[in-house]
N, C-alpha and C positions, 0 to 999 in steps of 0.2 A: 641501758637500752640503746640500741644502735640508732643513729641518726638516719632519716629516710634517704639522704643523698650519699651515704657511704657506699663504697664499692664492696661487692661480695667476692671473697676469695675462696677458692676451693682447694682441697688437698685430699689425696687418696690415702686411706689408712686400711691396712689389712688386719683382720681380726680372726680369731679362732672362736667358734661358737660350740657349745656343748649341749647334748641331749641326754635324757635318761632313755636307755634303750637305743634303737637304731634311728631315731628321728621320726618315727611314725607313731601317732596316737591311736590306740585301739580301745574301743568301748567294750569292756568285759561284761558289764551288767548295766542296766539303765543308770546313767550318770556316774558310773565308776569306770575310770580310765587307767590304762597303763601307758607308760612312755611320758614324754613331755620335755620340758626344757630344764636343764640342770640349774639349780639355785646358784646365783653368783657368789663368788668368794670375796666378800666385801669387808670382812672383819677388820676394824680399825681404819677403814678407808672411806666409809660412807656413814654419815650421821644424819639424824633428823629429829625434829621436835614438832609439836603441834601447839599453836597458840590461838586463843579465841580472838576474833576481830569484831569490833563494833564501830559504827559510824562516828567520826569525830565531829567537831563543831561545823565543819564544811560538808559533812555528809560522806566523807571518804573513809572507807574501811581501813582501820589500823589496829594493831594489837593494843591491848589494854596495858598502860604503863604500870610497871612494877607487878604485873600479874604473872604467876608462874605458868609453866606449860600445862596443858590439859592432861588430866589423868584418866585412863580408861582403856577399854578395848574397842577398836574401830575396824570396820571393814571398808576398804575402798575397792570398787570394781572398775577396771579399765578395760574397755572394749576397743578392739582395733583390728583392721585387716592387715595383710602383709605390708602394704604401702605405708599405712599409718605407723606400724611398729618399726619399719625401716627408717622412717623420718625421725621418730623419737630416738632411735639408736644413733642416727647421724648427729642429732643435736647433742646427745650425751657424749659421743666420741669427740665432737668439736669442743665441748667443755673440757675434756681431758687433754686436748692438744693445744688449746689457745695459749699464747704467750701472755701471761698476765703481768709479767715484769715485777716491779716492786709495788704491787697493789694488793695487799693482803686482805682487803675487804671486798674484792671483786665479786659481784653477784648480778643476777638478772631476775626480773620479776615477770611472772606469767599469771594472768587471771583466767580461770576456767569456770564455766557455769555448766552444771549438769543439764542433760537433755530436757528434764522437766522444769528447769529453772529454779528449783528449790534449794540447791546447794551451790555455794560459791567457794572456790578454793583459790587462795592467793599463794601460789607456789613461788618460793624464792630459792633459786639454785645458786649455791655459793661455791666458790673455788678459792679457799684460803691458801695462803702460802706457807703457813706454819702448822703447828700441831693443832688437832681438833680436840675438843673436850670429850672425855670418855662418858660423861653423863648422857649424851645424846647418841651414843654409838648404836648403829643398827646391827641387829643379830638376825641371821638368816640361816635356816636349817638346810644344809646341802644334801643332795641325794647322789646316787650313782649316776654316771654319765658315760655316753659315747660321744666322740668329738667329730665334728664335720667342719671343714675349712671353707670359708667364703670370703670374697673380697667385696667390700662396699665402696662404691665410688660414685661421683656425680657424673 
């Protein structure tokens, strides 16, 4: 976690983004759309797991010691406008570009609470320097895409 008095440094990063179709979403039938954003090509590069958290002796949520990851099917809905998704993209790009040096366990914690207050997510974004374990590898089904180039900068 960054200290409050640390200087914020900016860097411009150019990226290429991909769409299915021409970048326009069309509603073919009620709630049936064509077009969209191409699935990211993340095989072997992004991993995740889900662990249950419970309050510890001090009331702080932490994963249960020696408990395995959660098994099951889940749906997480993320809503955002262009500004919100650009900011999330900037954060993820910054994680890809930060110089972590010789700190293989570098990570940042983010606590999110759903709009209705019923769901708490403790998201830990990790940027390891070595190999990642294949048991948590994310698999994403990719679709056809058209490509549009944009530059994101502060």
